[in-house]
C-alpha positions in Angstrom: 27.2 4.5 4.9 24.0 2.6 4.5 20.8 4.0 2.9 19.1 3.8 6.2 21.7 5.9 7.9 21.5 8.5 5.1 17.7 8.7 5.5 18.2 9.4 9.2 20.7 12.1 8.3 18.2 13.6 5.8 15.6 13.7 8.5 18.0 15.3 11.0 19.3 17.8 8.6 16.2 18.7 6.6 13.1 17.4 8.4 10.4 14.9 7.6 8.4 17.7 5.8 11.3 18.2 3.3 11.5 14.5 2.7 7.8 14.4 2.0 8.3 17.3 -0.5 11.0 15.4 -2.3 8.6 12.4 -2.5 5.8 14.7 -3.7 8.0 16.0 -6.5 8.9 12.5 -7.5 5.2 11.5 -7.6 4.4 14.6 -9.8 7.2 13.7 -12.1 5.9 10.1 -12.5 2.4 11.5 -13.1 3.8 13.7 -15.8 5.4 10.7 -17.5 2.1 8.9 -17.5 0.4 11.8 -19.2 3.1 12.0 -21.7 2.7 8.3 -22.5 -1.1 8.8 -23.0 -0.4 11.8 -25.2 2.2 9.9 -27.3 -0.1 7.0 -27.8 -3.2 9.0 -28.7 -4.3 9.9 -32.1 -7.1 12.1 -30.9 -6.2 15.8 -30.9 -8.5 16.6 -28.0 -6.8 14.0 -25.8 -3.4 15.3 -26.9 -4.5 18.8 -25.9 -5.8 17.7 -22.5 -2.6 15.7 -21.8 -0.5 18.7 -22.8 -2.4 21.0 -20.5 -2.1 18.5 -17.6 1.6 18.2 -18.3 2.1 22.0 -18.3 0.2 22.2 -15.0 2.4 19.5 -13.5 5.5 21.2 -14.9 4.6 24.4 -12.9 4.2 22.4 -9.7 7.5 20.5 -10.2 9.3 23.8 -11.0 8.0 25.4 -7.8 9.0 22.4 -5.7 12.5 22.3 -7.3 12.9 26.0 -6.6 11.8 25.6 -3.0 14.1 22.6 -2.4 17.1 24.4 -3.9 16.6 27.9 -2.6 15.5 27.0 1.0 17.3 23.7 1.6 20.2 23.5 -0.9 18.8 20.3 -2.4 19.7 20.0 -6.0 18.8 17.4 -8.6 21.7 15.1 -7.7 20.9 15.1 -3.9 17.2 14.8 -4.6 17.8 11.7 -6.8 20.0 10.2 -4.1 17.4 10.8 -1.5 14.8 8.9 -3.5 17.2 6.0 -4.0 17.9 5.8 -0.3 14.2 6.0 0.6 13.4 3.2 -1.9 16.2 1.0 -0.4 15.3 1.8 3.2 11.5 1.5 2.9 10.9 -0.7 -0.2 7.2 -1.2 0.4 6.1 1.9 2.2 8.3 4.8 1.1 5.9 6.2 -1.4 3.3 6.9 1.3 5.5 9.5 3.0 6.3 10.1 6.6 4.2 11.3 9.4 5.6 14.2 11.5 
């Protein structure tokens, strides 16, 4: 089955709203990695503290989304990762913007 067909199945089974939630979670995770890189490179304790606080805030948001995806839709880490891969293959230039309902 092609990535495009799997994306259509995700939309049918879960809805566009759920796909957007998966993408939001992916974006938050990327943002957290960026803050980690800044913290790792910094030698200023106040910058490190700010980065750690931001990462903790993002962790809470990510955890909430993960919990919602798993408890309400049965989407675990493996399926979430596959969904992102399929979206990237199906919409290489526009997938990150999300879907309109």
